[in-house]
Rosetta silent file (secondary structure, phi, psi, omega in degrees, C-alpha in Angstrom):
SEQUENCE: MHPRFTSQVVLITGGGSGIGRAAAVAFAREGATVAVAGRRPEPLHETVRLIAAEGGVASAITADVSSAADVARMVASTVQRHGGLHVAFNNAGILEAGPLAGMDEAAWERQLAVNLTGVFLAMKHEITHMRSGGGGVIINTASNLGAHLRLPFLGAYAASKAAVSALTRAAAREYMADGIRINAISPGPIETAMSLRPGETAADREERLKTALPAGRAGTVAEAAAAVLWLASPEAAFTVGHDLVMDGGAAA
SCORE:     score description
SCORE:     0.000 S_00000001
   1 L     0.000  131.186  178.323    0.000    0.000    0.000 S_00000001
   2 L   -92.147  139.026  176.376    1.338    3.417   -0.965 S_00000001
   3 L   -55.758  137.948 -174.053    0.859    6.356    1.429 S_00000001
   4 L   -77.019  -17.113 -171.204   -2.053    8.474    0.221 S_00000001
   5 L  -124.789   24.989  177.170   -0.522   11.882    0.936 S_00000001
   6 L   -58.163  134.044  178.809    3.102   11.624   -0.159 S_00000001
   7 L    70.623   10.923  177.200    4.444   15.026   -1.308 S_00000001
   8 L  -102.151  149.245  177.507    1.330   16.820   -0.074 S_00000001
   9 E  -106.567  128.054 -176.832    1.264   19.721    2.382 S_00000001
  10 E  -120.679  129.913  175.671   -1.483   19.656    5.019 S_00000001
  11 E  -108.536  129.881 -178.392   -2.470   22.579    7.267 S_00000001
  12 E  -129.137  121.122  172.772   -4.400   21.795   10.469 S_00000001
  13 E   -89.919  152.546 -172.860   -5.841   24.381   12.854 S_00000001
  14 L    65.698   35.589 -173.283   -6.379   23.287   16.428 S_00000001
  15 L   -88.379    7.390 -177.629   -3.453   20.941   15.842 S_00000001
  16 L   -91.061   -4.819 -177.708   -2.128   20.972   19.391 S_00000001
  17 L  -164.927  172.633  169.379   -4.524   18.438   20.878 S_00000001
  18 H    54.620 -136.019 -177.316   -7.456   16.104   20.356 S_00000001
  19 H   -61.997  -39.124 -178.970   -8.725   15.450   16.844 S_00000001
  20 H   -61.133  -46.281  178.206   -6.317   17.979   15.357 S_00000001
  21 H   -65.158  -44.291 -179.703   -3.241   16.294   16.802 S_00000001
  22 H   -60.978  -40.484  178.451   -4.488   12.816   15.889 S_00000001
  23 H   -67.501  -39.211  179.659   -5.138   13.933   12.309 S_00000001
  24 H   -60.577  -46.882  179.754   -1.711   15.600   12.090 S_00000001
  25 H   -64.536  -40.930 -178.462    0.072   12.412   13.156 S_00000001
  26 H   -66.413  -42.190  177.199   -2.086   10.289   10.839 S_00000001
  27 H   -61.901  -43.304 -179.226   -1.426   12.529    7.808 S_00000001
  28 H   -62.755  -38.688  178.439    2.312   12.467    8.533 S_00000001
  29 H   -63.178  -24.842  179.583    2.278    8.666    8.744 S_00000001
  30 L  -100.216   21.420  168.348    0.794    8.646    5.246 S_00000001
  31 L    99.407   -3.679 -176.925    3.556   10.795    3.801 S_00000001
  32 L   -78.766  152.043  163.874    2.284   14.359    4.221 S_00000001
  33 E   -90.757  128.774 -169.167    4.251   17.359    5.401 S_00000001
  34 E  -118.896  132.566  169.919    2.101   18.876    8.143 S_00000001
  35 E  -110.739  123.331  178.910    1.764   22.414    9.483 S_00000001
  36 E  -108.616  137.616 -176.639   -0.145   22.632   12.770 S_00000001
  37 E  -127.087  149.699  177.869   -1.591   25.922   13.972 S_00000001
  38 E  -179.868  176.115 -175.445   -3.095   27.115   17.235 S_00000001
  39 L   -80.378  -28.355 -175.970   -2.974   29.838   19.841 S_00000001
  40 L  -109.019  124.138 -174.852   -0.569   28.140   22.281 S_00000001
  41 H   -68.270  -34.582 -173.059    2.892   27.175   21.024 S_00000001
  42 H   -60.155  -49.632  178.618    3.678   24.442   23.568 S_00000001
  43 H   -63.621  -33.638  178.446    1.013   21.916   22.466 S_00000001
  44 H   -63.913  -44.315 -179.832    1.849   22.587   18.829 S_00000001
  45 H   -65.469  -29.986  175.515    5.516   21.853   19.405 S_00000001
  46 H   -67.745  -40.379  175.271    4.536   18.611   21.147 S_00000001
  47 H   -61.055  -44.884  178.092    2.573   17.565   18.051 S_00000001
  48 H   -60.169  -40.955  179.781    5.590   18.397   15.897 S_00000001
  49 H   -63.082  -42.863  179.513    7.802   16.357   18.244 S_00000001
  50 H   -61.247  -40.662  179.112    5.495   13.340   18.006 S_00000001
  51 H   -68.661  -44.056 -179.694    5.595   13.491   14.205 S_00000001
  52 H   -62.894  -34.643 -179.906    9.363   13.962   14.089 S_00000001
  53 H   -63.274  -23.455  178.216    9.835   10.984   16.421 S_00000001
  54 L   -99.042    8.391  178.577    8.239    8.806   13.739 S_00000001
  55 L    88.047    9.290 -179.946   10.374   10.299   10.980 S_00000001
  56 L   -87.531  174.404 -179.198    7.745   12.713    9.691 S_00000001
  57 E  -118.705  126.443 -178.370    8.032   16.384    8.747 S_00000001
  58 E  -152.625  160.196  175.133    5.996   19.036   10.547 S_00000001
  59 E  -142.871  160.808 -178.309    6.076   22.646   11.667 S_00000001
  60 E  -116.232  138.813  177.619    4.168   24.786   14.165 S_00000001
  61 E  -129.991  116.637  177.000    2.524   28.146   13.527 S_00000001
  62 E   -78.372  120.763 -177.171    1.138   30.161   16.421 S_00000001
  63 L  -158.421  145.726  174.199   -2.059   31.810   15.201 S_00000001
  64 L  -103.465  116.100 -174.018   -5.510   32.831   16.431 S_00000001
  65 L   -68.112  -13.861  176.687   -8.080   31.851   13.800 S_00000001
  66 L   -83.363   -3.306  179.001  -10.377   34.693   14.858 S_00000001
  67 L  -102.158  119.365 -179.568   -7.700   37.191   13.718 S_00000001
  68 H   -60.097  -40.873 -179.623   -7.728   37.997   10.004 S_00000001
  69 H   -65.393  -42.049  179.099   -4.065   38.987   10.082 S_00000001
  70 H   -62.616  -42.346 -177.312   -3.058   35.781   11.880 S_00000001
  71 H   -67.771  -41.874  177.433   -4.949   33.586    9.430 S_00000001
  72 H   -59.939  -43.226  178.680   -3.459   35.318    6.401 S_00000001
  73 H   -66.407  -39.170 -179.238    0.005   34.851    7.892 S_00000001
  74 H   -59.225  -48.871 -178.963   -0.748   31.212    8.798 S_00000001
  75 H   -69.077  -44.655 -179.911   -1.636   30.222    5.244 S_00000001
  76 H   -61.763  -40.713  179.805    1.147   32.287    3.668 S_00000001
  77 H   -64.668  -39.748  177.871    3.723   30.836    6.075 S_00000001
  78 H   -60.265  -47.782 -178.508    2.611   27.285    5.296 S_00000001
  79 H   -65.268  -44.220 -178.247    2.970   27.847    1.560 S_00000001
  80 H   -66.736  -40.433 -175.652    6.311   29.654    1.870 S_00000001
  81 H   -75.056  -37.635 -171.377    7.820   27.138    4.274 S_00000001
  82 H  -114.128   -3.820  172.898    6.634   23.944    2.622 S_00000001
  83 L    88.695    9.768  178.390    6.102   24.932   -0.997 S_00000001
  84 L   166.278 -176.563  174.836    2.346   24.578   -1.319 S_00000001
  85 L  -151.073  115.048 -176.021   -0.972   23.714    0.301 S_00000001
  86 L  -109.656  -32.846 -178.977   -2.929   20.652   -0.779 S_00000001
  87 E  -136.924  135.973  174.397   -5.163   19.835    2.200 S_00000001
  88 E  -126.641  131.526  176.265   -6.567   22.068    4.955 S_00000001
  89 E  -117.350  101.990 -177.414   -8.343   20.787    8.047 S_00000001
  90 E   -88.804   94.826 -165.025  -10.055   23.717    9.772 S_00000001
  91 L  -117.417  -13.115 -176.505  -10.563   22.168   13.169 S_00000001
  92 L   -61.237  137.243  179.066  -10.048   24.892   15.811 S_00000001
  93 L  -165.790  158.405  176.410  -13.067   25.401   18.048 S_00000001
  94 L  -132.623  159.107  177.951  -14.254   26.316   21.526 S_00000001
  95 L  -135.497  125.722  173.887  -17.328   25.453   23.593 S_00000001
  96 L  -128.437  112.332 -177.350  -18.868   27.589   26.340 S_00000001
  97 L   -86.910  157.318  176.306  -22.049   26.178   27.859 S_00000001
  98 L   156.973  157.309  178.608  -24.739   28.150   29.622 S_00000001
  99 L   -63.562  137.466 -174.650  -28.391   29.233   29.445 S_00000001
 100 H   -58.866  -42.113 -177.538  -28.978   31.468   26.446 S_00000001
 101 H   -69.723  -18.250 -179.975  -30.793   34.159   28.426 S_00000001
 102 H  -103.726    0.964 -177.273  -27.924   34.328   30.906 S_00000001
 103 L   -81.808  132.285  177.685  -25.074   34.317   28.411 S_00000001
 104 L   -80.126  160.527 -175.311  -23.176   37.572   28.050 S_00000001
 105 H   -61.501  -31.874 -178.556  -22.451   38.974   24.629 S_00000001
 106 H   -64.110  -41.478  179.088  -18.725   38.334   24.965 S_00000001
 107 H   -65.801  -41.320  176.198  -19.226   34.562   25.351 S_00000001
 108 H   -59.940  -48.487 -176.456  -21.565   34.521   22.344 S_00000001
 109 H   -67.387  -33.804  178.264  -19.116   36.522   20.242 S_00000001
 110 H   -62.353  -44.762 -177.425  -16.134   34.361   21.241 S_00000001
 111 H   -67.763  -39.723  176.135  -17.803   31.195   19.994 S_00000001
 112 H   -66.250  -39.658 -176.734  -18.867   32.799   16.723 S_00000001
 113 H   -63.573  -44.546 -177.776  -15.422   34.351   16.257 S_00000001
 114 H   -81.731  -51.403 -170.683  -13.510   31.090   16.669 S_00000001
 115 H   -73.148  -35.646 -175.164  -15.973   28.464   15.468 S_00000001
 116 H  -108.461  -57.556 -179.179  -17.499   30.283   12.490 S_00000001
 117 H   -62.491  -34.554  177.173  -15.476   33.350   11.535 S_00000001
 118 H   -60.172  -39.497  177.825  -12.296   31.318   12.020 S_00000001
 119 H   -69.755  -42.029  177.314  -13.490   28.810    9.423 S_00000001
 120 H   -58.769  -49.110 -178.723  -14.528   31.604    7.055 S_00000001
 121 H   -62.440  -43.225  179.656  -11.157   33.346    7.343 S_00000001
 122 H   -61.864  -48.591 -179.611   -9.237   30.104    6.906 S_00000001
 123 H   -62.499  -38.725  179.981  -11.225   29.079    3.833 S_00000001
 124 H   -53.332  -49.043 -176.519  -10.892   32.563    2.351 S_00000001
 125 H   -81.192  -34.715  177.684   -7.093   32.328    2.279 S_00000001
 126 H   -65.016  -45.169 -179.485   -6.876   28.580    1.632 S_00000001
 127 H   -63.536  -41.973  179.116   -9.213   28.817   -1.362 S_00000001
 128 H   -56.445  -44.326  178.067   -7.318   31.792   -2.767 S_00000001
 129 H   -70.010  -45.514 -175.404   -4.114   29.761   -2.768 S_00000001
 130 H   -63.710  -34.181  178.581   -5.698   26.523   -3.957 S_00000001
 131 H   -62.385  -35.231 -179.729   -7.393   28.224   -6.921 S_00000001
 132 H   -89.843   -8.952 -175.874   -3.989   29.362   -8.174 S_00000001
 133 L  -109.827   12.468  175.563   -2.262   26.124   -7.198 S_00000001
 134 L    94.407   11.835  176.638   -4.317   23.575   -9.089 S_00000001
 135 L   105.908 -174.744 -178.314   -6.973   22.740   -6.498 S_00000001
 136 E   168.161 -171.096 -177.918   -7.049   21.034   -3.141 S_00000001
 137 E  -132.074  135.974  175.706   -9.189   19.655   -0.346 S_00000001
 138 E  -125.777  132.963  172.945  -10.705   21.410    2.667 S_00000001
 139 E  -123.614  129.070  177.938  -12.364   19.708    5.634 S_00000001
 140 E  -108.750  145.181  174.745  -14.100   21.769    8.327 S_00000001
 141 E   -92.718  110.704  170.811  -15.040   20.596   11.797 S_00000001
 142 L   -96.402 -135.184  178.390  -18.720   21.254   12.479 S_00000001
 143 L  -167.836  154.106  171.449  -20.570   19.211   15.132 S_00000001
 144 L   -66.848  -21.835  173.382  -23.524   16.908   15.564 S_00000001
 145 E   -83.613  111.000 -177.841  -24.771   19.722   17.827 S_00000001
 146 L   146.395 -101.233 -178.755  -26.131   22.279   15.399 S_00000001
 147 L   -71.944  -19.719 -170.753  -27.580   21.178   12.084 S_00000001
 148 L  -112.579  -27.830 -172.932  -28.265   17.653   13.346 S_00000001
 149 E  -156.435  143.644  175.504  -29.027   17.799   17.079 S_00000001
 150 L  -126.312  144.759  176.148  -29.755   20.416   19.738 S_00000001
 151 L  -134.231  150.600  177.082  -29.296   20.252   23.510 S_00000001
 152 L   -59.900  147.541  174.669  -30.143   22.723   26.293 S_00000001
 153 L    72.740    7.719  177.665  -27.404   25.156   27.390 S_00000001
 154 L  -126.358   28.553 -175.202  -25.436   24.709   24.182 S_00000001
 155 H   -62.906  -44.120 -178.235  -27.365   27.099   21.949 S_00000001
 156 H   -65.657  -44.854  178.220  -24.482   29.401   21.058 S_00000001
 157 H   -61.735  -46.487 -179.097  -22.174   26.505   20.238 S_00000001
 158 H   -61.660  -40.633  179.209  -24.885   24.762   18.204 S_00000001
 159 H   -63.021  -42.715 -179.307  -25.630   27.946   16.258 S_00000001
 160 H   -65.994  -38.683 -177.176  -21.970   28.446   15.384 S_00000001
 161 H   -78.166  -32.630  173.306  -21.528   24.842   14.270 S_00000001
 162 H   -62.068  -37.620  177.658  -24.771   24.728   12.262 S_00000001
 163 H   -66.610  -35.676  176.342  -23.438   27.750   10.413 S_00000001
 164 H   -62.019  -41.759  178.665  -20.170   25.915    9.709 S_00000001
 165 H   -61.158  -46.053  179.976  -22.166   23.096    8.130 S_00000001
 166 H   -66.428  -42.146  179.388  -24.101   25.538    5.921 S_00000001
 167 H   -63.324  -39.675  178.607  -20.969   27.516    5.017 S_00000001
 168 H   -59.141  -47.997 -176.412  -19.151   24.318    4.079 S_00000001
 169 H   -70.241  -36.208  176.967  -21.843   23.237    1.658 S_00000001
 170 H   -64.809  -44.799  179.800  -22.208   26.693    0.128 S_00000001
 171 H   -65.142  -35.525  179.860  -18.440   26.957   -0.407 S_00000001
 172 H   -60.985  -42.764  178.561  -18.337   23.446   -1.870 S_00000001
 173 H   -67.783  -34.740 -175.823  -20.800   24.421   -4.605 S_00000001
 174 H   -70.446  -34.895 -168.717  -18.964   27.668   -5.237 S_00000001
 175 H  -119.558    5.947 -179.778  -15.479   26.224   -5.747 S_00000001
 176 H   -65.319  -29.566  178.616  -15.848   22.636   -6.944 S_00000001
 177 H   -69.107  -16.935  177.261  -15.320   23.839  -10.535 S_00000001
 178 H   -91.640    8.321  179.329  -11.903   25.119   -9.432 S_00000001
 179 L    80.534   21.582  179.643  -10.842   21.644   -8.361 S_00000001
 180 E  -111.733  119.571  176.684  -11.402   22.290   -4.659 S_00000001
 181 E   -97.286  127.761 -177.776  -13.368   19.706   -2.690 S_00000001
 182 E  -126.297  126.442  178.486  -14.877   21.006    0.551 S_00000001
 183 E  -140.596  176.495  178.377  -16.585   18.825    3.164 S_00000001
 184 E  -136.950  156.379  165.329  -17.171   18.763    6.915 S_00000001
 185 E  -111.687  146.425  177.026  -17.161   16.312    9.772 S_00000001
 186 E  -125.621   84.831 -178.950  -19.728   16.579   12.555 S_00000001
 187 E   -73.798  152.060  164.438  -18.429   14.622   15.541 S_00000001
 188 L   -92.998 -149.651  179.752  -20.427   13.792   18.618 S_00000001
 189 L   -61.919  123.161  176.650  -18.695   13.134   21.944 S_00000001
 190 E  -116.867  155.626 -177.140  -15.041   12.268   21.324 S_00000001
 191 L   -72.592   66.749  175.829  -12.527   11.265   23.988 S_00000001
 192 L  -132.548  171.149 -178.731  -11.216   14.819   24.438 S_00000001
 193 H   -62.907  -28.678 -176.588  -11.529   17.424   27.181 S_00000001
 194 H   -63.591  -26.485 -178.043  -14.305   19.216   25.274 S_00000001
 195 H   -88.691   -0.483  177.080  -16.731   16.340   25.854 S_00000001
 196 L   -84.205  134.345  172.959  -16.273   16.373   29.622 S_00000001
 197 L   -77.043  161.195 -179.422  -18.933   18.088   31.700 S_00000001
 198 L   -54.792  126.266  179.299  -17.786   20.425   34.502 S_00000001
 199 L    79.331    0.509 -176.211  -16.140   18.338   37.218 S_00000001
 200 L   -87.914  140.936  174.162  -16.493   15.128   35.224 S_00000001
 201 L   -94.933  170.155  176.954  -13.653   12.628   34.856 S_00000001
 202 H   -61.573  -36.188  178.286  -13.014   10.407   31.853 S_00000001
 203 H   -67.145  -39.681  176.505  -14.409    7.490   33.858 S_00000001
 204 H   -60.989  -44.820  179.542  -17.545    9.492   34.669 S_00000001
 205 H   -60.900  -43.143  179.499  -18.011   10.296   30.991 S_00000001
 206 H   -58.728  -42.820  179.767  -17.600    6.648   30.066 S_00000001
 207 H   -67.215  -42.715 -179.293  -20.324    5.666   32.548 S_00000001
 208 H   -61.946  -42.596 -174.202  -22.670    8.454   31.384 S_00000001
 209 H   -77.483  -12.018  175.493  -22.347    7.579   27.707 S_00000001
 210 H   -57.648  -33.501  179.671  -23.134    3.917   28.267 S_00000001
 211 H  -111.994  -19.583 -175.595  -26.785    4.950   28.311 S_00000001
 212 H   -80.319  -24.225 -179.367  -26.699    8.439   26.761 S_00000001
 213 L  -118.504  140.849  175.528  -25.455    7.305   23.335 S_00000001
 214 L   -56.099  -35.325  179.008  -26.751    4.437   21.200 S_00000001
 215 L   -73.082  -18.410  176.757  -23.127    3.355   20.656 S_00000001
 216 L    77.710   12.281 -178.608  -22.611    3.292   24.415 S_00000001
 217 L  -162.824  166.064  171.427  -19.256    5.094   24.313 S_00000001
 218 L   -79.366  155.979  172.868  -17.401    8.174   23.128 S_00000001
 219 E   -76.118  161.406  177.536  -15.633    8.135   19.815 S_00000001
 220 L   -98.569  157.225  177.490  -11.853    8.006   19.679 S_00000001
 221 H   -65.435  -29.703  177.750   -9.615   10.650   18.153 S_00000001
 222 H   -65.246  -38.786  177.861   -8.256    7.934   15.852 S_00000001
 223 H   -65.575  -41.139  177.742  -11.760    7.298   14.490 S_00000001
 224 H   -65.199  -43.700  179.363  -12.253   11.019   13.863 S_00000001
 225 H   -61.982  -39.006  179.469   -8.855   11.321   12.195 S_00000001
 226 H   -61.072  -38.228  177.861   -9.636    8.354    9.950 S_00000001
 227 H   -65.713  -40.792  179.071  -12.766   10.129    8.702 S_00000001
 228 H   -63.180  -46.519 -179.192  -10.765   13.284    7.965 S_00000001
 229 H   -64.511  -36.369  177.145   -8.131   11.367    6.032 S_00000001
 230 H   -63.872  -46.130  179.777  -10.764    9.551    4.003 S_00000001
 231 H   -61.724  -30.722 -179.719  -12.436   12.846    3.034 S_00000001
 232 H   -82.631  -12.203 -169.787   -9.030   14.225    2.038 S_00000001
 233 L   -90.088  165.134  175.625   -8.069   11.152    0.023 S_00000001
 234 H   -61.175  -25.191  179.045   -8.605   10.222   -3.635 S_00000001
 235 H   -62.314  -22.775 -179.069  -11.096    7.582   -2.476 S_00000001
 236 H  -102.227   23.006 -173.351  -13.495   10.432   -1.622 S_00000001
 237 L   -59.545  -25.323 -178.400  -13.085   12.228   -4.961 S_00000001
 238 L   -96.538    4.401 -178.939  -16.844   12.136   -5.651 S_00000001
 239 L   -99.128  111.668 -175.818  -17.769   13.410   -2.181 S_00000001
 240 L  -137.706  132.415  177.543  -18.396   17.168   -2.278 S_00000001
 241 L    70.446   27.261 -177.865  -20.387   19.377    0.101 S_00000001
 242 L   -98.473  143.725  174.492  -20.975   16.520    2.538 S_00000001
 243 E  -114.140  102.271 -172.793  -21.347   16.872    6.303 S_00000001
 244 E   -85.250  106.734  178.590  -20.211   13.548    7.748 S_00000001
 245 E   -81.358  126.174  177.303  -21.957   12.901   11.065 S_00000001
 246 E  -135.814   88.794 -171.325  -19.979   10.619   13.358 S_00000001
 247 L  -138.223   23.234  177.155  -21.696   10.571   16.738 S_00000001
 248 L    64.893   24.367  176.637  -22.418    6.988   17.717 S_00000001
 249 L    88.520    5.211 -175.618  -26.030    7.265   16.536 S_00000001
 250 L   -61.970  -37.867 -176.753  -27.040   10.233   18.703 S_00000001
 251 L  -101.830   11.697 -176.527  -28.589   12.178   15.823 S_00000001
 252 L   -65.066    0.000    0.000  -29.837    9.130   13.884 S_00000001
């Protein structure tokens, strides 16, 4: 079997932990050169170290996806450092729970800025490069909470992620003629800190999900990464504008 991403450059936001880190390592194992981006340098450098330890090539870019200047620099730096951009995984996101009527405007705006505007800004610059570079693939992280499922106290998060799903499909129609395939994943609970409730341990979460999810468990970061790599691969060449729900049956 030949690696699917040999000689390709992959940019991943939110690459310092969770799904982003797992996808970065998985892409590198399949031959890609990986640039990971995020707000905190230390986790990014740990991802780079993990890839280098396996003989892969990676770099870290400190950037806030809610900043237009940072995003422009992030994409330009990736292209300048590695010679191109073939795949982008726009994965950075935050979650702040709370009753809608009690949420302050700053919390609302933070979630929209990172979860939605961050994806818009990233796609804006990624698409601009890919149109002049012969095409590419973009995968955005939405959520099963939003277009597919709603829960109390997560209204702001759900609204931002539903918008990511809609934006993904609109962009896919707009740019497929330019050789750019754009899709999204919509994970449910994954074994990351984001799926833990306040004060909950990983063991508590495991017990809760035995009955809360049809699958009876959280998804793994490896399962999420596998979905991302499939969407980025030639095997998914006919898949355009799709929002892949992977939530253990919660929104079925």
